[in-house]
C-alpha positions as CSV (number, residue, x, y, z in Angstrom):
1,M,-4.1,18.6,7.2
2,R,-7.3,17.4,8.7
3,M,-7.5,15.3,11.9
4,F,-9.0,11.8,11.7
5,Q,-10.9,10.2,14.5
6,I,-12.0,6.6,13.9
7,S,-15.6,5.7,14.7
8,R,-18.5,3.7,13.2
9,D,-19.4,6.7,11.1
10,N,-15.8,7.5,10.2
11,P,-14.1,4.2,9.7
12,A,-10.6,3.5,8.5
13,Y,-10.0,1.2,5.5
14,Y,-7.6,-1.8,5.7
15,L,-6.6,-2.8,2.2
16,T,-4.6,-5.8,1.0
17,S,-3.7,-6.0,-2.7
18,V,-2.0,-9.1,-4.0
19,A,0.3,-9.2,-7.0
20,H,-0.9,-10.9,-10.1
21,K,-0.4,-14.7,-9.7
22,R,1.4,-13.8,-6.4
23,L,4.5,-12.9,-8.4
24,P,7.2,-11.2,-6.4
25,I,6.7,-8.0,-8.4
26,F,7.8,-5.7,-5.6
27,Q,11.1,-7.4,-4.6
28,R,13.4,-4.8,-6.3
29,E,14.0,-1.6,-4.2
30,S,13.4,0.5,-7.3
31,I,9.9,-1.0,-7.7
32,G,9.2,-0.5,-4.0
33,Q,10.1,3.2,-4.3
34,I,7.9,3.5,-7.5
35,V,4.9,2.0,-5.5
36,C,5.6,4.4,-2.6
37,D,5.8,7.4,-4.9
38,A,2.6,6.2,-6.6
39,F,0.8,5.8,-3.3
40,N,1.9,9.4,-2.4
41,E,0.6,10.6,-5.8
42,A,-2.7,8.8,-5.2
43,R,-3.0,10.3,-1.7
44,L,-2.4,13.8,-2.9
45,S,-4.7,13.6,-6.0
46,G,-7.4,11.7,-4.2
47,G,-7.3,13.6,-0.9
48,I,-6.7,10.3,1.0
49,L,-4.8,9.9,4.3
50,I,-2.4,7.0,4.6
51,F,-1.8,5.9,8.2
52,A,0.2,2.7,7.8
53,Y,1.6,0.7,5.0
54,V,3.9,-2.1,4.0
55,I,5.0,-3.2,0.5
56,M,5.9,-6.9,0.6
57,L,7.4,-8.9,-2.2
58,D,4.0,-10.0,-3.6
59,H,1.4,-7.9,-1.9
60,T,0.7,-4.5,-0.2
61,H,-1.2,-3.5,2.9
62,L,-2.5,0.0,3.5
63,L,-4.5,1.6,6.3
64,T,-6.3,4.7,5.1
65,D,-9.1,7.1,6.0
66,C,-12.6,7.1,4.5
67,S,-12.6,10.4,2.8
68,R,-13.7,8.5,-0.3
69,E,-15.6,5.3,-0.9
70,I,-13.5,2.1,-0.5
71,A,-13.6,1.3,-4.2
72,D,-12.3,4.8,-5.0
73,V,-9.4,4.4,-2.6
74,L,-8.5,1.1,-4.2
75,R,-8.8,2.6,-7.7
76,F,-6.5,5.5,-6.8
77,M,-3.9,3.4,-5.0
78,N,-3.8,0.3,-7.3
79,G,-4.5,2.2,-10.5
80,I,-1.7,4.7,-10.2
81,S,0.8,2.3,-8.7
82,A,0.1,-0.4,-11.4
83,K,0.5,2.2,-14.2
84,R,3.8,3.4,-12.7
85,V,5.1,-0.1,-12.3
86,V,4.2,-1.2,-15.9
87,D,5.6,2.0,-17.3
88,H,8.9,1.4,-15.5
89,L,9.1,-2.1,-16.8
90,K,8.4,-1.0,-20.4
91,I,10.8,1.9,-20.3
92,N,13.6,-0.2,-18.8
93,G,13.1,-3.2,-21.1
94,F,12.0,-5.7,-18.6
95,D,10.2,-7.7,-21.3
96,S,10.2,-11.0,-19.4
97,S,8.6,-9.4,-16.3
98,L,6.0,-7.7,-18.6
99,A,5.2,-11.1,-20.2
100,K,4.5,-12.6,-16.7
101,L,2.0,-9.7,-16.1
102,R,0.3,-10.0,-19.5
103,I,-3.4,-10.9,-19.6
104,Q,-5.5,-11.4,-22.6
105,E,-8.3,-9.0,-23.4
106,R,-10.9,-9.2,-26.1
107,E,-9.9,-9.7,-29.8
108,N,-6.5,-11.0,-28.9
109,R,-5.3,-7.7,-27.4
110,H,-3.1,-7.8,-24.4
111,K,-2.7,-5.6,-21.3
112,H,-0.8,-6.0,-18.1
113,S,-2.1,-6.7,-14.6
114,V,0.0,-5.8,-11.6
115,Y,-2.7,-6.8,-9.0
116,E,-5.2,-9.5,-8.7
117,H,-8.7,-8.2,-9.3
118,H,-10.1,-9.1,-5.9
119,P,-8.4,-7.0,-3.3
120,N,-9.3,-7.5,0.3
121,A,-10.9,-4.4,1.8
122,M,-12.2,-4.1,5.3
123,R,-13.8,-1.2,7.3
124,I,-12.2,-0.7,10.7
125,T,-14.4,1.2,13.2
126,G,-12.6,1.0,16.5
127,E,-9.2,2.1,17.8
128,D,-8.3,-1.4,19.1
129,A,-9.0,-3.0,15.7
130,F,-7.1,-0.2,14.1
131,M,-4.0,-0.8,16.2
132,Q,-4.2,-4.5,15.6
133,K,-4.0,-3.8,11.8
134,V,-1.1,-1.4,12.3
135,N,0.8,-4.0,14.2
136,Y,-0.1,-6.7,11.7
137,I,1.2,-4.5,8.8
138,H,4.4,-3.7,10.6
139,L,5.1,-7.3,11.7
140,N,4.5,-8.7,8.1
141,P,8.2,-8.5,7.0
142,V,9.2,-10.2,10.3
143,R,6.7,-13.0,9.9
144,A,8.0,-13.5,6.3
145,G,11.6,-13.8,7.6
146,L,12.8,-10.7,5.6
147,V,14.0,-8.9,8.7
148,E,14.3,-9.4,12.5
149,H,12.8,-6.1,13.5
150,P,10.0,-4.2,11.8
151,N,12.1,-1.0,11.7
152,D,14.6,-2.8,9.5
153,Y,12.3,-3.2,6.6
154,L,12.6,-0.2,4.2
155,F,9.1,-0.2,2.7
156,S,7.0,0.0,5.8
157,S,5.7,2.7,8.1
158,A,7.0,1.0,11.2
159,R,9.9,3.4,11.8
160,Q,7.5,6.4,11.7
161,W,5.2,4.8,14.2
162,H,8.2,4.0,16.5
163,G,9.7,7.6,16.1
164,K,12.7,6.3,14.2
165,T,12.2,8.0,10.8
166,V,15.1,7.8,8.5
167,E,16.3,10.7,6.2
168,N,15.1,9.1,3.0
169,E,11.8,7.6,4.2
170,P,10.1,6.0,1.1
171,L,6.6,7.3,2.1
172,I,5.7,9.7,4.8
173,T,2.4,8.6,6.5
174,D,-0.3,10.7,8.0
175,H,-0.4,8.8,11.3
176,R,0.2,12.0,13.3
177,E,-3.2,13.2,11.9
178,I,-5.1,10.7,14.1
179,K,-7.1,12.1,17.0
180,W,-7.2,9.4,19.6
181,R,-9.9,9.1,22.2
182,A,-9.0,10.1,25.8
183,A,-8.1,7.0,27.8
């Protein structure tokens, strides 16, 4: 692995992707794991580091490196995860869920959209702002009332950052690859 040190010339990316029509697409544990597996696949095929993440019921947050352009990172992460989710729904006969994700294309053809087409992407150039985003990501399930402590939410990197990794961690992050400035 390569070490990552955040700076103006080497920013991190903070990405928020909202589910189509804010539907609670990711509420099932099986879908959460599919998204984690897809993020890992995207990380490996795209050479992207993932430092922190959370998969909420209707959106995701990621903190990544800048080894690729921000649009490419989004394309890898959202493209692969959307395809895996739609494939899972098709294979398992979740027709009503697929119908909610259907959007019309040209000539009355249809396709499915897992994410809204305007994700929020931000460049982070300093360690303080980086840690603010890490904390925001990890506290998201607490603020939403899903758990009392960040470590209790399965689809989050909080346990890894707090040194409480579980045996079947859904997605191992690259947070140990960060080179921090000397205090």
